[in-house]
C-alpha positions as CSV (number, residue, x, y, z in Angstrom):
1,M,-4.3,-1.9,45.3
2,V,-5.6,-4.1,42.6
3,A,-3.1,-6.1,40.6
4,D,-3.5,-6.4,36.8
5,A,-5.8,-3.4,36.7
6,P,-6.2,-2.1,33.1
7,S,-4.0,0.9,32.3
8,S,-5.7,4.2,32.2
9,D,-2.9,5.8,30.2
10,P,-4.6,8.1,27.7
11,H,-1.7,7.7,25.2
12,P,-0.8,4.2,24.2
13,S,2.8,3.4,23.3
14,A,4.3,4.1,19.8
15,I,4.4,0.4,19.2
16,R,0.6,0.1,19.6
17,Y,0.1,3.0,17.2
18,I,2.4,1.4,14.6
19,L,0.6,-1.9,15.0
20,G,-2.7,-0.2,14.6
21,F,-1.6,1.7,11.5
22,L,-0.3,-1.5,10.0
23,L,-3.4,-3.5,10.8
24,V,-5.7,-0.9,9.3
25,G,-3.5,-0.6,6.2
26,M,-3.4,-4.4,5.8
27,A,-7.1,-4.8,6.4
28,W,-8.0,-2.2,3.8
29,G,-5.2,-2.9,1.3
30,L,-4.8,-6.7,1.2
31,T,-8.6,-7.3,1.0
32,T,-9.2,-5.1,-2.0
33,P,-7.7,-7.3,-4.7
34,F,-9.4,-10.4,-3.3
35,M,-12.8,-8.6,-3.4
36,R,-12.1,-7.4,-6.9
37,L,-11.1,-10.9,-8.0
38,A,-14.3,-12.5,-6.4
39,S,-16.4,-9.8,-8.1
40,I,-14.8,-10.6,-11.5
41,K,-15.4,-14.3,-11.1
42,E,-19.0,-13.7,-10.1
43,E,-19.6,-11.5,-13.1
44,Q,-18.0,-14.1,-15.4
45,Q,-20.3,-16.8,-13.9
46,R,-23.3,-14.6,-14.4
47,K,-22.4,-13.9,-18.0
48,A,-21.8,-17.6,-18.7
49,A,-25.2,-18.5,-17.1
50,T,-27.0,-15.9,-19.2
51,A,-25.2,-17.0,-22.4
52,S,-26.1,-20.7,-21.7
53,G,-29.8,-19.7,-21.4
54,L,-30.2,-20.4,-17.7
55,P,-33.1,-18.5,-16.3
56,S,-32.2,-15.4,-14.3
57,E,-33.9,-14.2,-11.1
58,Q,-37.6,-13.4,-11.5
59,P,-38.6,-9.7,-11.2
60,I,-40.1,-8.8,-7.8
61,E,-43.8,-7.9,-7.9
62,G,-45.8,-6.1,-5.3
63,S,-45.5,-3.0,-3.1
64,W,-42.4,-0.9,-2.8
65,L,-41.7,-2.3,0.7
66,K,-42.0,-5.9,-0.5
67,R,-39.7,-5.2,-3.5
68,K,-37.1,-3.6,-1.2
69,T,-37.3,-6.3,1.4
70,V,-36.9,-9.1,-1.2
71,A,-34.1,-7.3,-2.8
72,I,-32.2,-6.9,0.5
73,Y,-32.9,-10.6,1.3
74,R,-31.5,-11.7,-2.1
75,G,-28.5,-9.5,-1.6
76,V,-27.7,-10.8,1.8
77,V,-28.2,-14.5,0.8
78,G,-26.1,-13.8,-2.4
79,L,-23.3,-12.4,-0.2
80,L,-23.4,-15.3,2.2
81,K,-23.1,-17.7,-0.7
82,R,-19.9,-16.0,-1.8
83,P,-17.3,-16.5,0.9
84,G,-14.5,-15.4,-1.5
85,Y,-16.1,-12.0,-1.3
86,L,-17.6,-12.1,2.2
87,I,-14.5,-12.9,4.2
88,P,-12.3,-10.1,2.7
89,L,-15.3,-7.7,3.0
90,V,-15.6,-8.5,6.8
91,I,-11.9,-8.1,7.3
92,N,-12.0,-4.8,5.4
93,L,-14.9,-3.5,7.5
94,T,-13.1,-4.6,10.6
95,G,-10.2,-2.4,9.5
96,S,-12.7,0.5,9.4
97,V,-13.6,-0.1,13.0
98,W,-9.9,-0.2,14.0
99,F,-9.4,3.0,12.0
100,F,-12.1,4.8,14.0
101,L,-10.6,3.5,17.2
102,L,-7.2,4.9,16.1
103,V,-8.7,8.3,15.2
104,G,-10.0,8.6,18.7
105,K,-6.5,8.1,20.2
106,A,-3.9,9.0,17.6
107,E,-3.3,12.4,16.1
108,L,-5.6,12.9,13.1
109,S,-3.0,14.5,10.9
110,L,-0.9,11.3,11.2
111,T,-3.6,8.7,11.3
112,V,-5.3,9.5,8.0
113,P,-2.2,9.8,5.7
114,I,-0.4,6.9,7.3
115,T,-3.3,4.4,7.1
116,N,-4.3,5.5,3.6
117,S,-0.7,5.3,2.3
118,L,-0.2,1.9,3.9
119,A,-3.5,0.7,2.4
120,F,-2.2,1.6,-1.1
121,L,1.1,-0.2,-0.4
122,F,-0.7,-3.3,0.9
123,T,-3.0,-3.2,-2.2
124,V,0.1,-3.6,-4.4
125,L,1.2,-6.5,-2.3
126,G,-2.3,-8.0,-2.4
127,E,-2.4,-7.8,-6.2
128,W,0.9,-9.6,-6.3
129,W,-0.5,-12.3,-3.9
130,A,-4.0,-12.7,-5.3
131,E,-3.5,-12.1,-9.0
132,G,0.2,-12.8,-9.4
133,K,0.9,-9.3,-10.8
134,V,4.5,-8.4,-11.1
135,I,5.6,-5.4,-9.1
136,A,7.4,-3.1,-11.6
137,R,10.5,-1.1,-10.8
138,D,8.6,2.2,-10.8
139,T,6.1,0.8,-8.3
140,W,9.0,-0.2,-6.0
141,I,10.3,3.4,-6.3
142,G,6.8,4.7,-5.5
143,I,6.6,2.4,-2.5
144,A,10.0,3.8,-1.2
145,L,8.8,7.4,-1.8
146,V,5.5,6.7,0.1
147,L,7.4,5.2,3.0
148,G,9.7,8.2,3.0
149,G,6.7,10.5,3.1
150,I,5.3,8.6,6.0
151,A,8.6,8.9,7.8
152,L,8.6,12.7,7.1
153,C,5.1,13.0,8.5
154,V,6.0,11.2,11.7
155,H,9.3,13.1,12.0
156,S,7.6,16.5,11.6
157,K,5.2,15.6,14.4
158,T,7.8,14.3,16.8
159,S,10.3,17.1,16.5
């Protein structure tokens, strides 16, 4: 008998599902306000540069393939130069990978509504954290109702 062999249990514990749902919701929801904020700052810098008369990127000349290749290159380099956007984007995309792993194990009728609902809740928290937005009373009521809805979904599947 081999000690420390990985478990071949096809159904992970409820704690693992809960952690998975929370991680996906956080990865999707918390990163959205940070990406939006980085995009707004980038657009403001671009407008300021245009208004000050700084030259913009030169148009790409040549074949269709060359234009597309240069455009992709510029896009990738531009993204790498913006860690304020790149880091949240990578975390967000990692959440998508976690989501697909969850879909393969958890029940689909629970996974989709729970992760999407949690993403909305974490977006509200992310806006508070990133932008200092005040969370209104009605929003708190909405959060409570969403959490109640999640609980009803889980209860209907477990009873």
